[in-house]
C-alpha positions in Angstrom: -107.8 100.6 151.7 -107.3 97.6 153.8 -105.6 97.6 157.2 -102.4 96.2 156.0 -101.8 98.8 153.3 -103.0 101.5 155.6 -100.5 100.4 158.3 -97.7 100.2 155.8 -98.4 103.7 154.5 -98.4 105.0 158.1 -95.1 103.3 158.9 -93.7 104.9 155.8 -95.0 108.2 157.0 -93.5 107.6 160.4 -90.0 107.0 158.7 -90.3 110.1 156.7 -91.2 112.1 159.8 -88.2 110.6 161.7 -85.9 111.5 158.7 -87.2 115.1 158.6 -86.8 115.8 162.2 -83.3 114.2 162.3 -82.2 116.5 159.4 -83.8 119.5 161.0 -81.6 118.8 164.0 -78.6 119.0 161.9 -77.8 115.2 161.4 -77.4 114.8 157.7 -76.4 111.1 158.3 -78.8 108.8 160.1 -75.8 106.6 161.4 -74.3 109.7 163.2 -77.6 110.4 164.9 -78.1 106.7 165.9 -74.6 106.4 167.2 -74.5 109.7 169.2 -77.9 108.8 170.8 -77.2 105.2 171.7 -79.4 103.5 169.0 -78.3 100.6 167.0 -77.4 102.2 163.6 -78.9 99.4 161.4 -82.2 99.2 163.3 -82.6 103.1 163.3 -82.1 103.0 159.5 -85.0 100.5 159.3 -87.2 102.8 161.3 -86.5 105.6 158.8 -87.5 103.1 156.0 -90.8 102.2 157.7 -90.1 99.3 159.9 -92.3 98.6 162.9 -91.2 100.0 166.2 -91.9 99.4 169.8 -93.5 102.0 171.9 -90.6 102.1 174.3 -88.1 102.7 171.4 -90.5 105.4 170.0 -90.5 107.2 173.3 -86.7 107.0 173.5 -86.2 108.2 169.9 -88.6 111.2 170.4 -86.6 112.1 173.5 -83.5 112.2 171.5 -85.1 114.4 169.0 -86.5 116.6 171.7 -90.1 116.3 170.6 -93.3 115.2 172.3 -95.5 112.4 171.1 -98.3 114.9 170.4 -96.1 117.2 168.4 -94.5 114.3 166.5 -97.8 112.9 165.3 -99.4 116.3 164.7 -97.7 116.6 161.3 -96.9 114.2 158.4 -99.6 111.6 158.8 -102.5 112.8 156.7 -102.8 111.6 153.1 -102.1 115.0 151.6 -99.0 115.5 153.7 -97.8 112.0 152.8 -98.0 112.6 149.1 -96.2 116.0 149.4 -93.4 114.6 151.5 -93.0 111.5 149.3 -92.6 113.8 146.3 -90.0 116.0 148.1 -87.9 112.9 149.0 -87.6 111.8 145.3 
């Protein structure tokens, strides 16, 4: 696997992890989460769909989700977890 496809896969995993945490916190709609936490709704939607993100924005998003960097990246980024989560979202 080359670096580009690897980074694309990990950004997709990132988006799935964001979506999962948002829903766990009771936000069924990404726009409501973004609005209530001061994020641009369109841009936040892009993050959930695998767009690249700055570190500062990542830190702010994780604060809004009340999760640490370590806890966020501890789940959802292995190949096995990625395949399982992709199947659940279908």
